[in-house]
N, C-alpha and C positions, 0 to 999 in steps of 0.2 A: 682099277683106280687106286692110287696110292692113299696112304693114311692121311697125308697132308692135304691132298686134293679133296678127300671126303670131308675133312674137318672144315675146309674153306667153303665147300658147298653147303654144309650144315649151317655155318654162320650166315651165309647169304640167305638161306631159307628163313632163318630166325629173324634177320633184319627185315625181309619182305613181309613176314607174318606180323611183325611188330608195327610196321608202317601201315599195313592193311587194317590192323586193329585200331590204330590211332585214327586213320581216316574214317573208319566206320564210326568210332566214337565221336569224331568231329561232326559227322553227318547227323548223328542222333542229337548232339548238343545244338546244332545249328537249326533244328526244326523250329519254325516260328512259334512263339508262345502267344496265347490269347491276351487281349488287353487286361482281362481280369487277373490272369496269372502274372503279368508284368507288374501290376499294382501290388499284388500280394507279395511278390518277391522283393519289390522295392521297399515295401513296408509303409508307404504313404499314399494317400489319395490327394492328388493335386487339384485344387478347385480355384477357379478365378471368379471373382464377384465384384460388385460395385460397392464402394464405400458410401453408404447412405443410410437413412433411418430404417429402411425396410429390409434390405439384404444383409448388411453387415456394418457394425460399428463397435468401437470399444466403449463399453458401458462401465459403470462403477465396479461391477463384478467381473470385468474382463470382456472378451468378445461376445457379441450377441447379435440378434437379427434373425428374421425368418429363414432366409437361405442358409445362414450360418448354422442355425439349429438343425435344419434338415440335413445339411452336409455332414455335420458332426454325427448325427444318428446313422447316416449311410456309411461313414467311415467305421463306426462301431460294428455295423453289420458285416463289413469286410474284414474286421479285426486288424485294422491298420491305423496309423496316425493320420490326422487331418492336417494338410498344408494349405493354408489360405493365402491367395495372392489378391489383395484388394486393389482395384483400379478406381480412378476418380472420373473416368470418361469411358464411353462405349468403344472408342477407337482401338484400344489395345486388347479387347476381349477375344474377338474371333481370330485375329492373326496369331495370338499366343496358342490358341487351340489348334490352328492349322499347322503350326510349327511343332506340335506335340510337346509344348512346354507345360501344358496343363492337361488333365484328363477330362475335365468337363467345365462348363460355364454354368454357374448358379446365380443368376442376377435379375430375377423377375422380368424376363424378356419375353415378348409375345412371339408366337409362331407366325411367320410371314412366308409367302411364296419364295422370296429372295433367300431367306435363311434356310428353308427346306431344300433348296436346290444345292446347297453346299454342306449342310450339317444335318445330323439326326436329332430330333427332339426327344426329350424324355416325356413321361406322362404329364398331362395337364393337371395343375394343382390349384389354380383359381383363374378368374377372368377379370379383365379390365376393358374399359372403353377409352377411345382417344377423344380428347376434348379441346376445343379452342378456348384459350384462357386470355382474359383481359383484366385491366385494373378498374375497380369500381370508380365511377366518376368520369371515365372516358367513354367514347362511343362504343356501343356494343353491336358487333355483327351478329345476325341471327340465322344466317344460312350461308351456303357456298356462294351464292350469287353476290351476297354482301362482301365476301372476301375478295372477289374479283374486282370490286369497285373501290377497294381501299387504296389510298395514297401510300399508306405505310404497309410494307410487306409483313407477312407472318415470318417469324424467325424460329428455326428449328435446329436440333442437333444434327450435325452431319453424320451420315451412315447409320442413322437411327431408323426404326420402323416407320416413323412419321414421314420420312422422305419417300418411302415406297407408297404410303397412303396418298400423299399429295400428287405424286407422279401418276398414279392411276386415275385420280380425280381430274387431272389436267386433260386427259383424253376427252372427257365430256365438257370440260370447262377450260378451253384454250387460254383464256385470259388470266387464269389463276397463276400467281407468281408467289415465290417465297425466297427467303434468304437462309443459308445454312451457316452454322458456326462450328468450326472444328475445335478440338481441345477444350470442350466444355461439356456440361451435362444438363439434363432437364432441370434439376434443382437450381442450377446457376441461372438458367434462362428465366425460370419462374421468379427468381429474386430480381432480375433485371426488369421484368414486367412490373413487379411491385414497386420498384424504384423509379419507374418511368423511363428507363433507358431503352426498353424494347416495348413496342405497342401490343403485340400479340405473339403467342407461342402455342405449341401443342404439348400436351402432357397426358399421361394416363390417369385414370380416375382416382386410383389409390394414392399415387404420388402427389397429386394435387391436394387431395384431402389432408394428407400429412403436412404438406407445406403450408396450407391455410392456417394451421395451428400456430405458425410463426409469422405468416404474412396474411392476415385476415382480409386485406384489401384485394386479394386475388379472387376472381369469380369466373364461373363457367359461362362463356358466350353461347355455345351450343355443342351438342354431341356430334362428333364427326364420323364416328363408326359405331357399329353394334359391339356387343361384348366380344372380346378377343381372348383366346386361350394363352396362358402363360406357362412356360415350361423351361427345363434345363436343356442344354445343348451339348452334343458329343460329336466327335469326328465322324464323317460319313465313310465307313469302311464296310467290308464284307464281314468283319468280325463283330458280331452283335452280343458278345458275352457280357460286356458292361451294361449295355442297354437292357438286356433281358433281366439282369439282376435289379436294375433301376426300376423296371416295371413291377417286379415282384415287391420291391421295397415300398413304393408308393401305394401299391395295392394293400399291403399290410397296414400301412399308416391310416388309410381311409377306412378300412374295415374295423380297426381298433378304436377309431375316433380320435387318434393322436393328431392327425392332420387338421381336423376341425378345431382342436384345442389350440394348436399353434397359430392358426389363422385368427382365432378369437383373441389370442394374446397380442398379436401385432397390429391387427386393424379391425378388431371387433367394435372399436369405439369411434370409428371415423364416419359413421353414417350421418349423424346430424352435425350441423355447424351453425354456431351463433356468432354472427359478425361482431355485434356490439360487445358481447362478453369477451370474445377472443381478443379484440382490440384493447379492451381495458386490461386484460391479463398481460399482454405484451408490454404495455406501459408500466405495469407493476413490476414486471421482471427487471426492467431497467432502473426503476426508481426506488423500489422497496426491498426486493429480494437481497441485494448485496448486504444490507444491514443485518438481516436475520440469517443469512446463509451459515455463518459460523455456529450458531446455536443448533440449526438443523443437523449439521454435520456432527456436532458434539454428542447429540442424543439419539441419532438415528440407529446406532447399534447395528443389528443385522439388516435393517431396512436400508434401501437406497435413500440417501438424504433428500434427493429430489422428489421422491415419492412422498416423504413426510411433509415437504414444503407444499406439494400439490394439495395434500389433505388440509393443511392449514389455510391455504388460500380459499378452498371451498368453504371452510368453516367461518373464517373471519376476514378474508381478503387481506391478510397479514396486518390486521389492526389489533394491537395488544389490548386496547380498551373496549373491544367489541362486546356488546351486551344484547340479549334478546329478551322479549317480554316473558319468555318461559323460564328465565333464570339461568340460562347457560351464558358463559362469558369467557373472554380471553382469546388468545391466539388460536387455541384448539377448541374453544367453546365447550368447556367442561361443565357438567352439572355439579352441584355442591357435593352430593354423595360420591360421584366418580372422583372428584378432586381429592376428597378425604381418603378414598380407598388407595390412591397412588401417592399419598403423602404431599399433596400440593396444599400449601397454607394460604397462598395468595394467587388466585386465578388470573389476576391482572398483571402478574409478573411474567413477562415474555419467556424468561428462562424456565421458570417453574411450570408454566403452561405447556411448553414444548416438551419438556422432560416427562410431565405427567401424561400428556396425550400419547406420546410414543410408548410409554409403559402400558397404558391402558389398551392400546391397539395390539401390543405384543401379547398381552394376556388373552385377548379375544382370538388371535390367530392360533394360539395353543389349544383353544377349545374347539376350533373348527375340525370336524371329523377327518381322520386320516384317509378315508376313502376318496377324498377330493385331492386332485393332483396338486403338487406343491405350489406351482406358480399361480394357481387359481384360488388358493386358500385366502389370499389377501383380498380378493373381490368380495368373498363371502364375509370376511371380517369387517370390511368397510360397510357393507349393508347392515351388519350388526351394530356397528358404531353409530349408524344413523337411526335405525328403527328398533334396535334391541336384538339380542341373540335369539330369544324365543320366537320372535316374528320371522327372523331369517330361517330358523328351523321349520317353522310352519310353511314357509314358501317352498322349502325342499320337499316336505311331505305332500303338499298340494301338487307339486310338479310330478312326483312319482304317481300320485293318484290319477293325474291327467295323461299318463303314458310317457312322460319325459324322463330325462336322466337327472336325478336330484344332485348328482355330483358334478354336473356341467353348468358353468356359469351362464352359458348361452341359453340353456333351457330355463334355468331358474329366473334369470333376469326378465325373461318374457312373461313369466307368471307372477312376478312381484306386484304389478298393478291390480291383480285379482284380489289381493288382500283388502282392497277397499270395498269389494262387492259382497253384499250380505249373503248371497246364495253360496258363496265360497267360505267367507270368514266365520259364518255361524257354525261350521263344522270343524273349525280349527281350534287348537288348544288355547292360543293367546288372542283370538278374536281379531277385531278390526285393526288395520295398520295402514299408514300412507305408503304403501309399497311402491307406487309410481314415483314418489319423491326419492325413495331409496334407490330406485333404478337410475334416475337422473343423477343422483348424488355420486354414485360409483362411476358412472360413465364420464361425468364432468372431471372427476379427479384423474381418471385415465388420460383424458385429453390434456389437462393441465400438465401432467407428468410428461407426456409426449412433447408438449410445447417447450418445456424446460430443456429436454434433451436436444431438440432441434435448435433451440436458441444457443445452447452451449457449443454445439457443433459448428454453427455459423461463426461464432466468435473465435473459435479455435482455428477455423479455416482462414479467417482474416489475418490472424497472427502468423499462420503458416505462409500465407502469400507475402506478407511483409518480410519474412525471414529468408525465403527462397523462391526462385522461379522454376525450380525443377520439380516435376511431379514425383511425389514420394510413393513408392510401392513397398509395402511391408509383406514379409512372409511369416505367417504365424504358424508354428508347429505345435499342435495340441496333442499331448500324450493321450493314449487310449484310455488310461486309467481315469482321466478327468472328463471323458466324453459324455458321462451321464449327468453331470451337474454343471450348470452355467456358473454357479457361484464358486466352484472349485477349479475352474479353468485357469491355468497359468500359462503365460507366454514363455515357452522354453527356448525359443530362438527368434531373433528379429534381425533381418538384414534389409538393406536398402538397395533396390535395383535401379 
């Protein structure tokens, strides 16, 4: 073999070796990555949700909502950014998941046989029942048989879990009929029932309770189902890496008590409903609040101004000349010593009263023990505003003595009424207190606050519909550094799809 032939052979061998190495490298690189690895490599968790009071909405401090807070915490666990794609109807949620445009759906959706056949559920995090809803003053159906006798059909959201429920019921009740509407949501149909445009609809128990804060004329005709589990949904694949971590995540939340805290935050106040009071409040929202809104915004400081407004309504029904036999007066119903301590010279001055009430509440919040989670401190402060700081601390001590968690508003609020009972208060430092009134006081304010949020969203949606007929979808990219605080969340990127 000549020198030239040898050199050419060596070159050929090197080329073949290089190609074989490259091919081997490609094979290694082309090995499929798990869903979890894809998310971490991408650096974002893509979550689709519904734009409503429960799952996700833009509050005064930025994005908020039960599913948003949970998704934010899950993204933190993954050490990636959170990318939220909010929808206004059910119709776009599952197709987006099927097309792999999102990693999961977090939208307070129930587990149904139809959904299980196509998608994997995450862990159950609360339960709802399906209810037939009607407007007070109209005829109330009391059972399935009544529904089959209606001249007016029940109207439901197309492709919702309600459609599956009614389809199954039709097997036993062939005369059962209903009408479906696409490109809408449960909230919109509930409004149509309240306005008399639709006679009956189906809603889950939590969403109805929240909507009643804005439309008190809505009422439950009867329960159509037992409690049903609510969960997130993922793609149905053999790769269970994301689902496994999700199970671990919810397990940790439940064990630590954080899940209970979030549920208390978003719907711990919806259990009771006062039709007359809520109706009066909605009227006041329209007739009185616009006049005082600038002052609430001016003196709210770190508080959400709507929260301060809710507190003022509970105190005076937004009457600047309000007085009580016990000597408290004004928009924030301040006692004379309290007014003096915060520099209020005229308690009947709306501006002075609002400024003073906000300052007084701010001082109480600072006194609330740091062992209480940040977003629950305000409930303890409100109880103090009503019955005094000492009695609130007595309620915490009593809760601990009875085996509860003194740092949990859920536990403490249940024990507040015991401050009235001698067998309990005789052992407490500050003695008797009307703890039941303080309990109702705080929960009322929470309901008024939720009503203001819902009312504002409704007004904003009306303006949006007037401006455009195209459904807006925002993508909110939340930096990981802001994932631990709702108040620090900033929208770093917004696009319209």
